[in-house]
mmCIF file of the C-alpha atoms, coordinates in Angstrom:
data_MODEL
# 
_entry.id   MODEL 
# 
loop_
_atom_site.group_PDB 
_atom_site.id 
_atom_site.type_symbol 
_atom_site.label_atom_id 
_atom_site.label_alt_id 
_atom_site.label_comp_id 
_atom_site.label_asym_id 
_atom_site.label_entity_id 
_atom_site.label_seq_id 
_atom_site.pdbx_PDB_ins_code 
_atom_site.Cartn_x 
_atom_site.Cartn_y 
_atom_site.Cartn_z 
_atom_site.occupancy 
_atom_site.B_iso_or_equiv 
_atom_site.pdbx_formal_charge 
_atom_site.auth_seq_id 
_atom_site.auth_comp_id 
_atom_site.auth_asym_id 
_atom_site.auth_atom_id 
_atom_site.pdbx_PDB_model_num 
ATOM 1  C CA . UNK A 1 1  ? -28.581 -11.234 -38.372 1.00 0.00 ? 1  UNK A CA 1 
ATOM 2  C CA . UNK A 1 2  ? -27.839 -12.333 -34.798 1.00 0.00 ? 2  UNK A CA 1 
ATOM 3  C CA . UNK A 1 3  ? -25.170 -10.692 -32.696 1.00 0.00 ? 3  UNK A CA 1 
ATOM 4  C CA . UNK A 1 4  ? -22.442 -12.804 -31.141 1.00 0.00 ? 4  UNK A CA 1 
ATOM 5  C CA . UNK A 1 5  ? -22.432 -13.571 -27.454 1.00 0.00 ? 5  UNK A CA 1 
ATOM 6  C CA . UNK A 1 6  ? -19.904 -11.594 -25.396 1.00 0.00 ? 6  UNK A CA 1 
ATOM 7  C CA . UNK A 1 7  ? -16.591 -13.321 -24.704 1.00 0.00 ? 7  UNK A CA 1 
ATOM 8  C CA . UNK A 1 8  ? -15.634 -13.276 -21.031 1.00 0.00 ? 8  UNK A CA 1 
ATOM 9  C CA . UNK A 1 9  ? -12.216 -14.201 -19.641 1.00 0.00 ? 9  UNK A CA 1 
ATOM 10 C CA . UNK A 1 10 ? -11.985 -17.627 -18.005 1.00 0.00 ? 10 UNK A CA 1 
ATOM 11 C CA . UNK A 1 11 ? -12.835 -17.782 -14.314 1.00 0.00 ? 11 UNK A CA 1 
ATOM 12 C CA . UNK A 1 12 ? -9.726  -18.621 -12.238 1.00 0.00 ? 12 UNK A CA 1 
ATOM 13 C CA . UNK A 1 13 ? -9.663  -21.889 -10.357 1.00 0.00 ? 13 UNK A CA 1 
ATOM 14 C CA . UNK A 1 14 ? -10.380 -21.325 -6.638  1.00 0.00 ? 14 UNK A CA 1 
ATOM 15 C CA . UNK A 1 15 ? -7.494  -23.675 -5.757  1.00 0.00 ? 15 UNK A CA 1 
ATOM 16 C CA . UNK A 1 16 ? -5.032  -21.398 -7.561  1.00 0.00 ? 16 UNK A CA 1 
ATOM 17 C CA . UNK A 1 17 ? -6.314  -18.366 -5.672  1.00 0.00 ? 17 UNK A CA 1 
ATOM 18 C CA . UNK A 1 18 ? -6.005  -20.094 -2.295  1.00 0.00 ? 18 UNK A CA 1 
ATOM 19 C CA . UNK A 1 19 ? -2.463  -21.295 -3.063  1.00 0.00 ? 19 UNK A CA 1 
ATOM 20 C CA . UNK A 1 20 ? -1.422  -17.769 -4.029  1.00 0.00 ? 20 UNK A CA 1 
ATOM 21 C CA . UNK A 1 21 ? -2.893  -16.322 -0.838  1.00 0.00 ? 21 UNK A CA 1 
ATOM 22 C CA . UNK A 1 22 ? -0.959  -18.733 1.436   1.00 0.00 ? 22 UNK A CA 1 
ATOM 23 C CA . UNK A 1 23 ? 2.464   -17.268 0.687   1.00 0.00 ? 23 UNK A CA 1 
ATOM 24 C CA . UNK A 1 24 ? 1.402   -13.639 0.325   1.00 0.00 ? 24 UNK A CA 1 
ATOM 25 C CA . UNK A 1 25 ? 1.119   -10.932 2.960   1.00 0.00 ? 25 UNK A CA 1 
ATOM 26 C CA . UNK A 1 26 ? -0.227  -7.399  2.613   1.00 0.00 ? 26 UNK A CA 1 
ATOM 27 C CA . UNK A 1 27 ? 2.191   -4.580  3.441   1.00 0.00 ? 27 UNK A CA 1 
ATOM 28 C CA . UNK A 1 28 ? 0.526   -1.218  4.199   1.00 0.00 ? 28 UNK A CA 1 
ATOM 29 C CA . UNK A 1 29 ? 2.653   1.922   4.091   1.00 0.00 ? 29 UNK A CA 1 
ATOM 30 C CA . UNK A 1 30 ? 1.987   5.521   5.140   1.00 0.00 ? 30 UNK A CA 1 
ATOM 31 C CA . UNK A 1 31 ? 3.726   8.311   3.199   1.00 0.00 ? 31 UNK A CA 1 
ATOM 32 C CA . UNK A 1 32 ? 4.564   11.206  5.521   1.00 0.00 ? 32 UNK A CA 1 
ATOM 33 C CA . UNK A 1 33 ? 5.495   14.751  4.520   1.00 0.00 ? 33 UNK A CA 1 
ATOM 34 C CA . UNK A 1 34 ? 7.068   17.432  6.688   1.00 0.00 ? 34 UNK A CA 1 
ATOM 35 C CA . UNK A 1 35 ? 5.460   20.870  6.274   1.00 0.00 ? 35 UNK A CA 1 
ATOM 36 C CA . UNK A 1 36 ? 8.705   22.601  7.253   1.00 0.00 ? 36 UNK A CA 1 
ATOM 37 C CA . UNK A 1 37 ? 11.373  21.031  5.012   1.00 0.00 ? 37 UNK A CA 1 
ATOM 38 C CA . UNK A 1 38 ? 8.956   19.291  2.557   1.00 0.00 ? 38 UNK A CA 1 
ATOM 39 C CA . UNK A 1 39 ? 10.763  15.957  2.960   1.00 0.00 ? 39 UNK A CA 1 
ATOM 40 C CA . UNK A 1 40 ? 8.699   12.849  2.207   1.00 0.00 ? 40 UNK A CA 1 
ATOM 41 C CA . UNK A 1 41 ? 9.376   9.428   3.632   1.00 0.00 ? 41 UNK A CA 1 
ATOM 42 C CA . UNK A 1 42 ? 7.605   6.116   4.204   1.00 0.00 ? 42 UNK A CA 1 
ATOM 43 C CA . UNK A 1 43 ? 6.849   4.305   7.412   1.00 0.00 ? 43 UNK A CA 1 
ATOM 44 C CA . UNK A 1 44 ? 4.801   1.206   8.193   1.00 0.00 ? 44 UNK A CA 1 
ATOM 45 C CA . UNK A 1 45 ? 1.086   1.890   8.611   1.00 0.00 ? 45 UNK A CA 1 
ATOM 46 C CA . UNK A 1 46 ? -0.062  2.239   12.215  1.00 0.00 ? 46 UNK A CA 1 
ATOM 47 C CA . UNK A 1 47 ? -3.646  1.737   13.429  1.00 0.00 ? 47 UNK A CA 1 
ATOM 48 C CA . UNK A 1 48 ? -5.361  5.124   13.432  1.00 0.00 ? 48 UNK A CA 1 
ATOM 49 C CA . UNK A 1 49 ? -3.466  6.465   10.414  1.00 0.00 ? 49 UNK A CA 1 
ATOM 50 C CA . UNK A 1 50 ? -5.563  8.321   7.863   1.00 0.00 ? 50 UNK A CA 1 
ATOM 51 C CA . UNK A 1 51 ? -4.820  10.701  4.997   1.00 0.00 ? 51 UNK A CA 1 
ATOM 52 C CA . UNK A 1 52 ? -4.150  14.333  6.039   1.00 0.00 ? 52 UNK A CA 1 
ATOM 53 C CA . UNK A 1 53 ? -3.702  13.377  9.712   1.00 0.00 ? 53 UNK A CA 1 
ATOM 54 C CA . UNK A 1 54 ? -1.200  15.608  11.530  1.00 0.00 ? 54 UNK A CA 1 
ATOM 55 C CA . UNK A 1 55 ? 1.259   13.577  13.593  1.00 0.00 ? 55 UNK A CA 1 
ATOM 56 C CA . UNK A 1 56 ? 1.772   15.698  16.707  1.00 0.00 ? 56 UNK A CA 1 
ATOM 57 C CA . UNK A 1 57 ? 4.024   13.256  18.578  1.00 0.00 ? 57 UNK A CA 1 
ATOM 58 C CA . UNK A 1 58 ? 6.452   12.367  15.775  1.00 0.00 ? 58 UNK A CA 1 
ATOM 59 C CA . UNK A 1 59 ? 9.359   14.496  14.649  1.00 0.00 ? 59 UNK A CA 1 
ATOM 60 C CA . UNK A 1 60 ? 10.831  14.872  11.177  1.00 0.00 ? 60 UNK A CA 1 
ATOM 61 C CA . UNK A 1 61 ? 13.907  12.750  10.590  1.00 0.00 ? 61 UNK A CA 1 
ATOM 62 C CA . UNK A 1 62 ? 15.410  15.517  8.444   1.00 0.00 ? 62 UNK A CA 1 
ATOM 63 C CA . UNK A 1 63 ? 14.789  18.819  10.298  1.00 0.00 ? 63 UNK A CA 1 
ATOM 64 C CA . UNK A 1 64 ? 13.816  17.391  13.741  1.00 0.00 ? 64 UNK A CA 1 
ATOM 65 C CA . UNK A 1 65 ? 10.683  19.584  13.979  1.00 0.00 ? 65 UNK A CA 1 
ATOM 66 C CA . UNK A 1 66 ? 7.797   18.120  15.970  1.00 0.00 ? 66 UNK A CA 1 
ATOM 67 C CA . UNK A 1 67 ? 4.110   18.425  15.069  1.00 0.00 ? 67 UNK A CA 1 
ATOM 68 C CA . UNK A 1 68 ? 4.648   19.354  11.416  1.00 0.00 ? 68 UNK A CA 1 
ATOM 69 C CA . UNK A 1 69 ? 4.282   15.891  9.873   1.00 0.00 ? 69 UNK A CA 1 
ATOM 70 C CA . UNK A 1 70 ? 1.207   15.038  7.814   1.00 0.00 ? 70 UNK A CA 1 
ATOM 71 C CA . UNK A 1 71 ? 0.189   11.690  6.328   1.00 0.00 ? 71 UNK A CA 1 
ATOM 72 C CA . UNK A 1 72 ? -0.033  12.421  2.627   1.00 0.00 ? 72 UNK A CA 1 
ATOM 73 C CA . UNK A 1 73 ? -0.841  8.969   1.262   1.00 0.00 ? 73 UNK A CA 1 
ATOM 74 C CA . UNK A 1 74 ? -1.543  5.399   2.360   1.00 0.00 ? 74 UNK A CA 1 
ATOM 75 C CA . UNK A 1 75 ? -0.984  2.482   0.005   1.00 0.00 ? 75 UNK A CA 1 
ATOM 76 C CA . UNK A 1 76 ? -0.709  -1.286  0.157   1.00 0.00 ? 76 UNK A CA 1 
ATOM 77 C CA . UNK A 1 77 ? 1.428   -3.827  -1.652  1.00 0.00 ? 77 UNK A CA 1 
ATOM 78 C CA . UNK A 1 78 ? 1.393   -7.614  -1.683  1.00 0.00 ? 78 UNK A CA 1 
ATOM 79 C CA . UNK A 1 79 ? 4.637   -9.337  -0.727  1.00 0.00 ? 79 UNK A CA 1 
ATOM 80 C CA . UNK A 1 80 ? 5.746   -12.905 -1.281  1.00 0.00 ? 80 UNK A CA 1 
ATOM 81 C CA . UNK A 1 81 ? 6.851   -14.102 2.163   1.00 0.00 ? 81 UNK A CA 1 
ATOM 82 C CA . UNK A 1 82 ? 9.311   -16.658 0.834   1.00 0.00 ? 82 UNK A CA 1 
ATOM 83 C CA . UNK A 1 83 ? 11.080  -14.375 -1.639  1.00 0.00 ? 83 UNK A CA 1 
ATOM 84 C CA . UNK A 1 84 ? 10.632  -11.102 0.266   1.00 0.00 ? 84 UNK A CA 1 
ATOM 85 C CA . UNK A 1 85 ? 9.653   -9.387  -2.991  1.00 0.00 ? 85 UNK A CA 1 
ATOM 86 C CA . UNK A 1 86 ? 6.667   -7.239  -3.892  1.00 0.00 ? 86 UNK A CA 1 
ATOM 87 C CA . UNK A 1 87 ? 4.233   -8.941  -6.256  1.00 0.00 ? 87 UNK A CA 1 
ATOM 88 C CA . UNK A 1 88 ? 3.287   -6.679  -9.127  1.00 0.00 ? 88 UNK A CA 1 
ATOM 89 C CA . UNK A 1 89 ? -0.206  -6.996  -10.567 1.00 0.00 ? 89 UNK A CA 1 
ATOM 90 C CA . UNK A 1 90 ? -0.487  -8.806  -13.887 1.00 0.00 ? 90 UNK A CA 1 
ATOM 91 C CA . UNK A 1 91 ? -1.342  -6.494  -16.741 1.00 0.00 ? 91 UNK A CA 1 
# 
């Protein structure tokens, strides 16, 4: 008895991938947390950001303390430039 060959999903057409990439831009966000008041908020990613970096020059927008902000997370999302909406991955 012979086993069946594995079934792989179809390979996407390269033209479709290139068309999708034209109207899409990557948005990178840093999640910042204040050690004093424990407030979390997002800001656009800046070059040099990394997880657990202490931001000495920025002050908390909630308690106005300086030097207590830490980058807790960095994530990226893909946005459709024309619609201004985030593109969710297909599941």
